[in-house]
C-alpha positions as CSV (number, residue, x, y, z in Angstrom):
1,M,47.9,187.2,-2.1
2,T,46.7,185.5,1.1
3,P,45.8,181.8,0.6
4,P,42.1,180.9,1.2
5,P,41.0,179.3,4.4
6,H,41.1,175.6,4.7
7,T,40.7,172.8,7.4
8,P,43.5,170.9,9.2
9,D,44.4,167.5,7.9
10,E,43.4,164.5,9.9
11,R,46.8,163.8,11.4
12,L,47.3,167.3,12.6
13,A,43.8,167.5,14.1
14,R,44.4,164.2,16.0
15,A,47.8,165.4,17.3
16,L,46.4,168.7,18.4
17,K,43.5,167.1,20.3
18,A,45.8,164.6,21.9
19,A,48.2,167.4,23.1
20,S,45.6,170.0,24.1
21,G,42.2,168.3,24.3
22,I,41.0,170.9,21.8
23,D,39.0,169.5,18.9
24,V,40.0,171.3,15.7
25,A,38.5,168.8,13.3
26,G,36.5,170.8,10.8
27,A,37.9,174.1,12.1
28,R,38.6,176.9,9.7
29,L,42.3,177.8,9.3
30,N,43.1,181.3,8.1
31,P,46.7,181.9,7.0
32,V,48.3,184.9,8.8
33,G,51.0,186.9,7.0
34,G,54.1,188.4,8.4
35,G,56.2,185.4,9.4
36,C,59.2,184.1,7.4
37,I,60.2,181.2,9.6
38,N,57.0,179.3,10.3
39,R,53.6,179.0,8.7
40,T,51.1,180.8,11.0
41,L,47.4,180.4,11.0
42,E,44.3,181.5,13.0
43,V,42.3,178.5,14.0
44,H,38.5,179.1,14.2
45,A,36.9,176.2,16.1
46,G,33.3,176.9,17.0
47,D,33.2,180.1,19.0
48,R,36.9,179.9,19.9
49,T,39.9,181.2,18.0
50,Y,43.5,180.0,18.5
51,F,46.9,180.9,16.9
52,L,48.8,178.0,15.3
53,K,52.4,177.8,14.2
54,L,53.6,175.0,11.9
55,N,57.0,173.9,10.6
56,A,58.8,170.8,9.6
57,A,58.8,168.0,12.2
58,A,62.6,168.6,12.8
59,A,61.7,172.1,14.0
60,L,60.0,170.8,17.2
61,P,63.0,171.9,19.4
62,M,62.4,175.4,18.2
63,F,58.9,175.4,19.5
64,E,60.0,173.8,22.8
65,A,62.4,176.6,23.2
66,E,59.7,179.2,22.4
67,V,57.5,177.7,25.1
68,D,60.3,178.0,27.6
69,G,60.9,181.6,26.7
70,L,57.2,182.5,26.8
71,A,57.0,181.0,30.3
72,A,60.0,183.1,31.5
73,L,58.5,186.3,30.2
74,A,55.0,185.4,31.6
75,A,56.6,184.7,35.1
76,C,58.0,188.2,35.2
77,D,54.4,189.5,34.6
78,A,55.6,192.8,33.1
79,F,54.0,192.1,29.7
80,R,51.0,190.2,28.5
81,V,52.4,187.0,26.8
82,P,50.5,184.6,24.6
83,R,49.8,181.4,26.6
84,P,51.0,178.2,25.0
85,L,48.3,175.5,24.8
86,A,50.1,172.6,23.2
87,Y,53.1,171.7,21.1
88,G,54.3,168.5,19.4
89,A,54.7,166.9,16.0
90,T,53.2,164.5,13.6
91,D,55.4,162.4,11.3
92,D,56.1,165.4,9.1
93,E,55.0,168.6,10.9
94,A,55.7,170.3,14.2
95,F,53.1,172.5,15.8
96,L,52.7,175.1,18.5
97,L,49.1,176.1,19.5
98,L,48.8,179.4,21.4
99,E,45.9,181.5,22.8
100,H,44.8,184.0,20.2
101,L,45.2,187.6,21.4
102,P,43.6,190.5,19.3
103,L,46.5,192.8,18.8
104,R,47.4,196.1,17.3
105,P,50.8,197.8,16.6
106,L,52.3,200.4,18.9
107,A,51.1,203.7,17.5
108,S,50.3,206.4,20.1
109,A,52.5,208.1,22.6
110,D,50.6,206.4,25.4
111,D,51.4,203.0,23.8
112,G,55.1,203.8,23.8
113,R,55.0,204.9,27.4
114,R,53.2,201.8,28.6
115,F,55.5,199.5,26.6
116,A,58.6,201.3,28.1
117,E,57.3,200.9,31.6
118,A,56.8,197.2,31.1
119,L,60.3,196.8,29.5
120,V,61.9,198.5,32.4
121,E,60.1,196.1,34.8
122,L,61.3,193.1,32.6
123,H,64.9,194.3,32.6
124,R,64.9,194.8,36.4
125,D,64.4,191.1,36.7
126,T,68.1,190.2,37.1
127,G,70.0,187.0,37.7
128,E,73.5,186.0,38.7
129,R,75.0,185.0,35.3
130,F,74.7,185.9,31.7
131,G,73.1,183.3,29.4
132,W,70.1,181.0,30.0
133,T,69.2,177.6,31.4
134,R,69.1,176.2,27.9
135,D,70.0,177.0,24.3
136,N,67.3,178.4,22.1
137,Y,66.8,180.1,18.7
138,I,67.1,183.5,17.2
139,G,64.8,183.1,14.2
140,A,65.6,179.7,12.9
141,T,69.3,179.9,14.0
142,P,70.4,178.1,17.1
143,Q,71.4,180.5,19.9
144,H,74.0,179.4,22.4
145,N,73.2,180.4,26.0
146,T,76.0,178.7,28.1
147,P,76.0,180.7,31.4
148,H,79.0,183.0,31.9
149,D,80.1,185.2,34.7
150,G,81.3,187.9,32.4
151,W,79.3,189.7,29.7
152,A,82.1,190.3,27.3
153,K,83.1,186.7,27.2
154,F,79.5,185.6,26.7
155,L,79.0,188.2,23.9
156,V,82.1,186.9,22.0
157,E,81.7,183.1,22.6
158,C,77.9,182.8,22.5
159,R,76.8,185.5,20.2
160,L,79.3,187.0,17.7
161,L,81.7,184.1,17.2
162,P,79.1,181.5,16.3
163,Q,77.5,183.9,13.8
164,L,80.8,184.8,12.2
165,Q,81.8,181.1,11.9
166,M,78.5,180.4,10.2
167,A,79.0,183.3,7.8
168,R,82.5,182.3,6.9
169,A,81.4,178.7,6.3
170,K,78.9,180.1,3.8
171,G,81.7,181.8,1.9
172,H,81.4,185.4,3.3
173,G,85.0,186.5,3.9
174,G,86.5,189.9,3.6
175,A,85.8,192.1,6.7
176,L,84.1,189.1,8.3
177,G,87.6,187.6,8.5
178,R,90.4,190.1,9.3
179,D,88.6,193.0,10.8
180,A,86.2,190.7,12.7
181,D,89.1,188.9,14.4
182,K,90.6,192.2,15.5
183,L,87.2,193.3,16.8
184,L,86.6,190.1,18.9
185,E,90.0,190.6,20.5
186,R,89.1,194.2,21.6
187,I,85.6,193.6,22.9
188,P,86.7,192.9,26.5
189,A,88.3,196.3,26.7
190,L,84.9,197.9,26.0
191,F,83.5,196.5,29.2
192,L,86.4,197.3,31.6
193,D,84.4,200.3,33.1
194,Y,80.9,199.2,32.1
195,R,79.5,196.2,34.0
196,P,75.9,195.5,33.0
197,R,73.6,193.5,35.1
198,P,72.3,190.1,33.7
199,S,68.8,191.4,32.9
200,L,66.0,189.2,31.6
201,L,65.8,190.0,27.9
202,H,63.3,189.3,25.2
203,G,66.2,188.8,22.9
204,D,64.6,189.6,19.5
205,L,62.8,192.9,20.2
206,W,62.0,194.3,16.9
207,N,58.6,196.0,16.4
208,G,57.1,192.9,14.7
209,N,57.4,191.1,18.1
210,A,55.7,193.9,20.1
211,A,52.1,194.9,20.2
212,I,49.2,196.2,22.3
213,A,46.3,194.0,23.5
214,A,42.7,195.0,23.3
215,D,42.8,196.0,26.9
216,G,45.8,198.3,26.3
217,K,48.4,196.1,28.0
218,P,51.7,195.8,26.2
219,V,52.3,192.4,24.6
220,I,55.6,190.6,23.5
221,F,56.0,187.3,21.7
222,D,58.4,185.2,19.6
223,P,61.2,185.5,22.2
224,A,64.8,184.5,22.2
225,V,65.3,184.9,25.9
226,Y,68.5,185.1,27.9
227,R,70.0,187.2,30.6
228,G,72.2,190.0,29.2
229,D,72.8,193.7,29.0
230,R,69.5,195.5,28.8
231,D,71.0,197.7,26.1
232,A,70.8,194.7,23.7
233,D,67.0,194.9,23.7
234,L,67.0,198.6,23.2
235,A,69.5,198.3,20.4
236,M,67.4,195.8,18.6
237,S,64.3,198.0,18.9
238,E,66.2,200.7,17.0
239,L,67.6,198.5,14.3
240,F,64.4,198.3,12.2
241,G,62.5,201.2,13.8
242,G,58.7,201.3,14.4
243,F,58.7,202.2,18.1
244,P,57.2,205.5,19.2
245,A,59.5,208.3,20.4
246,S,57.7,208.2,23.7
247,F,59.0,204.6,24.2
248,Y,62.6,205.7,24.3
249,A,61.9,208.9,26.3
250,T,60.0,207.0,29.0
251,Y,62.6,204.2,29.2
252,R,65.6,206.5,29.4
253,S,63.9,208.7,32.0
254,A,63.2,205.7,34.2
255,W,66.6,204.1,33.6
256,P,69.1,206.3,31.7
257,P,71.7,204.5,29.5
258,A,75.3,204.5,30.6
259,E,77.9,206.4,28.6
260,G,78.9,204.6,25.4
261,Y,75.5,203.3,24.4
262,E,75.8,204.2,20.7
263,L,78.9,202.1,20.3
264,R,77.3,199.2,22.2
265,K,74.2,199.5,20.1
266,T,76.2,198.9,16.9
267,L,78.0,196.0,18.6
268,Y,74.8,194.3,19.8
269,N,73.0,194.9,16.5
270,L,75.9,193.3,14.6
271,Y,74.7,190.0,16.0
272,H,71.3,190.4,14.4
273,I,72.7,191.6,11.1
274,L,75.0,188.6,11.0
275,N,72.0,186.4,11.8
276,H,70.1,188.0,8.9
277,L,73.1,187.4,6.6
278,N,73.1,183.7,7.6
279,L,69.4,183.3,7.3
280,F,68.6,185.4,4.2
281,G,71.8,185.9,2.3
282,R,74.2,188.5,0.8
283,A,71.8,191.4,1.0
284,Y,73.0,191.9,4.6
285,L,76.8,191.4,3.8
286,G,77.6,195.0,3.1
287,Q,75.9,196.2,6.3
288,A,77.7,193.6,8.4
289,E,81.1,194.6,6.9
290,R,80.5,198.3,7.5
291,M,79.5,197.7,11.1
292,I,82.5,195.6,11.7
293,R,84.9,198.2,10.2
294,T,83.2,201.0,12.3
295,L,83.5,199.0,15.5
296,A,87.1,197.8,14.8
297,T,88.2,201.4,14.1
298,E,86.5,202.8,17.3
299,L,87.9,200.0,19.5
300,L,91.4,200.2,18.1
301,R,91.9,203.9,18.8
């Protein structure tokens, strides 16, 4: 059941006004469901509505990274992106205040086509190296973005290895040990003949981070940006489903995938399944083990 509306406490109201100039004292806060990392609320202040994220004060770096990612996506201008208005912390609470965008899920074939066209434009924004100018977060997990010249090395050192080390530290052995070590050794061979460009990526492109604005423009939010293989965004979009078939048809017509996409998809989605294992527990262990065994078998042929 959704909690009832309430008003911001005095410390939060003062901090928000100091950071943004927006007076939310006496505003109505309506909890918004769907998030599992932050508390999310609609802020109704007079005739204006804002979107507010809250977390423990120690989570402020996560909001700072989110602001950086939103700025990068907005600069590309392929998608509509919520505009950050303020971020900061009180003694015990970090906050991020954003513009409120009325949104709806992708549903129609036209929604899928428009979203695909925007994603192609985003991915055509390419750089010189893989990674990003700073580390950020995938969910609540730190995401390493040290720039690399080679994609395979970046994928191993900044994506898979940190997640595997975290999982092992939590006591998840088995295939996350033996087979994973074999897999990491073989990953460079997968990219001998496939050299992706360092595309600007959303980084966490499941359907819960994608929407359509009231004017029909595609919207993305909650990014984990970096420059990498564009297939990583497409793979994530397939992991939990929810995108119209027209999205994939339009994207692949504009920019067809190279041979070997299905294997790369499993490899890239392993990162997200390992992250879910580390965030949410053993329910994802079996899936991670199966993906590792499948990949190890394919790459050791």
